[in-house]
C-alpha positions in Angstrom: 0.0 0.0 0.0 1.4 3.4 -1.0 1.3 6.0 1.7 0.9 9.6 0.7 1.8 12.3 3.2 0.9 15.9 3.0 1.2 19.0 5.1 -1.5 21.5 5.8 -0.5 25.1 5.8 -2.6 27.7 7.6 -2.3 31.3 6.5 -3.4 34.2 8.7 -6.8 35.6 7.8 -6.7 39.0 6.1 -7.9 42.0 8.1 -11.6 42.3 7.2 -12.1 45.5 9.0 -12.6 48.7 7.0 -10.5 51.6 8.2 -10.9 55.3 7.7 -7.8 57.4 6.9 -8.9 60.0 9.4 -7.9 59.7 13.1 -6.3 61.3 16.1 -4.6 59.9 19.2 -2.4 61.3 21.9 -0.5 59.9 24.9 1.9 61.2 27.6 4.2 59.7 30.2 6.2 61.3 33.0 9.9 60.5 33.1 11.5 62.1 36.1 10.7 65.8 36.1 10.0 65.8 32.4 7.1 64.8 30.1 7.3 62.5 27.1 4.4 63.0 24.7 3.3 61.8 21.3 0.5 63.0 19.1 -0.7 61.4 15.9 -3.0 63.0 13.3 -4.0 61.4 10.1 -6.1 62.5 7.1 -6.9 61.1 3.7 -4.2 60.8 1.1 -3.7 58.7 -2.0 -0.6 57.0 -0.5 1.0 56.7 2.9 2.8 60.0 3.8 4.5 60.4 7.2 5.7 63.7 8.5 7.7 64.0 11.8 8.2 66.8 14.3 10.6 65.3 16.9 12.6 66.8 19.8 16.3 67.0 19.2 17.1 64.1 21.5 14.6 61.8 19.8 15.4 62.5 16.1 17.4 59.2 16.0 14.1 57.3 16.4 12.7 58.5 13.0 13.6 55.3 11.0 12.2 53.1 13.7 9.0 55.1 14.0 8.6 55.2 10.2 8.8 51.4 10.1 6.4 51.0 13.0 3.7 53.2 11.4 4.2 51.7 7.9 3.6 48.2 9.4 0.1 49.2 10.5 -1.1 51.9 8.1 -1.4 51.6 4.3 -2.8 55.0 3.2 -3.2 58.4 4.7 -1.2 61.5 5.5 0.2 61.0 9.1 1.6 63.8 11.2 3.7 62.6 14.2 4.7 65.0 16.9 7.1 63.5 19.6 8.4 65.7 22.3 10.3 65.6 25.6 10.1 68.7 27.7 10.5 69.7 31.4 7.3 69.6 33.4 7.0 73.0 35.3 4.6 71.4 37.8 6.8 68.4 38.7 9.0 68.3 41.8 12.6 68.3 40.8 15.4 66.6 42.6 18.0 69.3 42.2 21.5 69.2 43.7 24.4 71.6 43.8 27.1 70.8 41.2 30.4 70.9 43.2 32.7 71.2 40.2 30.6 74.1 38.8 30.7 75.8 42.2 34.5 75.4 42.4 34.9 76.8 38.9 32.7 79.8 39.8 34.7 80.5 43.0 37.9 80.5 41.0 36.4 82.9 38.5 35.2 85.2 41.3 38.6 85.2 43.0 40.4 86.1 39.7 37.9 88.8 39.0 38.2 90.4 42.5 42.0 90.3 42.1 41.7 92.5 39.1 38.7 94.6 40.4 38.9 94.6 44.3 36.0 97.1 44.4 33.6 94.6 42.6 30.7 93.5 44.9 30.6 89.9 46.1 28.2 87.4 44.4 24.8 86.9 46.1 23.2 83.5 46.6 20.6 84.2 43.9 23.3 85.0 41.4 25.1 81.8 42.2 22.0 79.6 41.8 21.2 81.2 38.4 24.7 80.5 37.1 24.6 77.8 34.3 25.5 74.4 35.6 25.4 75.1 39.3 22.1 73.3 39.8 22.1 69.8 38.3 18.8 67.9 37.7 18.3 64.2 37.4 19.1 63.2 33.8 17.5 60.4 31.8 19.7 57.9 30.0 19.3 58.1 26.2 18.6 54.4 25.8 15.9 54.5 28.5 14.3 57.6 26.9 14.2 56.0 23.5 12.8 52.7 24.7 10.1 54.6 26.5 9.4 56.7 23.4 9.0 53.6 21.2 6.7 52.0 23.8 4.5 55.1 24.0 4.5 55.2 20.1 3.2 51.6 19.9 0.5 52.5 22.5 -0.8 55.6 20.7 -0.5 53.9 17.3 -2.9 51.2 18.6 -5.3 53.9 19.7 -5.1 55.6 16.3 -5.8 52.3 14.4 -8.8 51.6 16.7 -10.1 55.1 16.0 -9.7 54.7 12.3 -11.5 51.3 12.5 -14.5 52.8 14.3 -14.7 55.6 11.8 -14.2 53.2 8.9 -17.2 51.1 10.0 -19.3 54.3 10.1 -18.2 55.2 6.6 -18.9 51.7 5.3 -22.5 51.8 6.7 -23.1 55.1 5.0 -21.9 53.6 1.7 -24.1 50.5 2.2 -27.2 52.7 2.8 -26.6 54.8 -0.3 -26.0 51.8 -2.4 -29.2 50.2 -1.1 -31.0 53.4 -2.0 -29.6 53.3 -5.5 -30.5 49.7 -6.0 -34.1 50.5 -4.9 -34.3 53.3 -7.4 -33.0 51.1 -10.2 -35.7 48.5 -9.5 -38.4 51.2 -9.5 -37.3 52.7 -12.8 -36.7 49.4 -14.6 -40.5 48.7 -15.2 -40.9 52.2 -16.6 -38.5 51.4 -19.5 -41.0 49.5 -21.7 -43.6 52.3 -21.4 -40.9 54.9 -22.3 -39.9 52.8 -25.3 -43.5 52.5 -26.5 -44.0 56.3 -26.1 -40.8 57.0 -28.0 -41.7 54.6 -30.7 -45.0 56.3 -31.2 -43.2 59.6 -31.5 -40.7 58.1 -33.9 -43.3 56.6 -36.1 -45.0 60.0 -36.4 -41.7 61.7 -37.2 -40.8 59.1 -39.8 -44.2 59.5 -41.5 -43.4 63.2 -41.8 -39.9 62.6 -43.0 -41.0 60.0 -45.6 -43.7 62.3 -46.8 -41.1 65.0 -47.4 -38.6 62.6 -48.8 -35.9 63.8 -46.5 -33.5 60.8 -46.2 -31.1 62.6 -43.9 -33.9 63.2 -41.4 -35.0 59.6 -41.5 -31.4 58.5 -40.7 -31.2 61.0 -37.8 -34.5 59.8 -36.3 -33.5 56.1 -36.6 -30.1 56.9 -34.9 -31.8 58.8 -32.2 -34.1 56.0 -31.6 -31.3 53.5 -31.3 -29.5 55.7 -28.7 -32.6 56.4 -26.6 -34.1 53.0 -26.5 -31.1 51.0 -25.1 -31.1 51.8 -21.4 -31.4 48.2 -20.2 -27.6 47.8 -20.5 -27.0 50.8 -18.2 -29.5 49.5 -15.6 -27.8 46.1 -15.8 -24.3 47.5 -15.3 -25.6 49.6 -12.4 -26.9 46.5 -10.7 -23.5 44.8 -11.3 -21.5 47.6 -9.8 -23.8 47.9 -6.8 -23.4 44.1 -6.2 -19.6 44.5 -6.4 -19.8 47.3 -3.8 -21.6 45.0 -1.4 -19.1 42.3 -2.0 -16.1 44.6 -1.5 -17.6 46.0 1.8 -18.3 42.5 3.0 -14.7 41.4 2.3 -13.3 44.5 4.0 -9.6 45.2 4.3 -7.9 47.8 2.1 -10.8 48.6 -0.3 -10.7 52.4 -0.7 -9.1 52.4 -4.1 -11.4 49.7 -5.4 -14.5 51.6 -4.1 -13.2 54.8 -5.7 -13.0 53.1 -9.0 -16.5 51.7 -8.7 -17.8 55.3 -7.9 -16.3 56.4 -11.3 -18.1 53.5 -13.0 -21.4 54.2 -11.3 -21.1 57.9 -12.3 -20.5 57.0 -15.9 -23.5 54.7 -16.1 -25.8 57.3 -14.3 -24.7 60.0 -16.8 -25.4 57.7 -19.7 -28.8 56.8 -18.3 -29.7 60.5 -18.0 -28.5 61.2 -21.6 -30.6 58.3 -22.9 -33.7 58.9 -20.7 -36.8 58.5 -22.8 -39.1 59.9 -20.1 -39.1 62.4 -17.3 -39.3 59.7 -14.5 -36.1 58.0 -15.9 -34.4 61.4 -16.2 -35.3 62.2 -12.6 -34.0 58.8 -11.5 -30.7 59.5 -13.2 -30.3 62.7 -11.2 -31.2 61.0 -7.9 -28.6 58.3 -8.7 -25.9 60.9 -9.4 -26.7 62.6 -6.1 -26.3 59.3 -4.2 -23.1 58.6 -6.0 -21.6 61.9 -5.0 -22.6 61.2 -1.4 -20.9 57.8 -1.5 -17.8 59.3 -3.2 -17.3 61.8 -0.3 -17.2 58.9 2.2 -15.1 56.5 0.0 -12.3 59.1 -0.3 -11.7 58.7 3.4 -11.6 54.9 3.4 -8.1 53.3 3.5 
């Protein structure tokens, strides 16, 4: 008996959540007598654009932060502000700097040797001298590790915010697409009556044209009839595009570009339907469809 062995491979499921490109998140942490803070703002953009505003001691983290953000975000213009500044309300553990005091004493002695009449230094003058008071410092590696930890935290909050906003946008698109589908189904039964009315008008015009023997007019009327009568194709393509929108939203993930393309296709079909409309109700429907498409397009442009 021949034994066949095989290996099952499991792949991680794709992210089915729909994310907005708009979001905001901020976080702070106290380090000694200073405050470490990060602020993230994102808006819609065709690609992923990241801009940094970093404190001087944290500029070295830009490559690591760029890789961190690019691992979670695919589209959007992201502005990152990372700062490290003294907290005026914090209690500082300040100590006298003995070497600085000794240096200041030598300078005063040298000065008084040249200018004996110079007044002596007051305590306030000494305390204001640069370097006399030393504060607790933070090691660079500790500060950078804390900054990256805080960046991961605030990035998670930003992604969650964009996910909540994305679900709202998706629901709006679903509602508008459902409205469009309902209008298409309302107008579809009106097409045969519109065709019959147009055919009657065409027959009357052809009789007039034949009676006058105007061949050019006959050809124009026939061409106009061919253009006006064929709206079933537009209605069919509208149904197809709306079904594709429902499928894309159900699948989720990075679907903003796909949805934007579908908005263009819907707009093209709605415009053609309006141009071919053989009756006022169909023309009104085309206008309503274009309004709904524009409302969807505004939301789709914010979807990642």
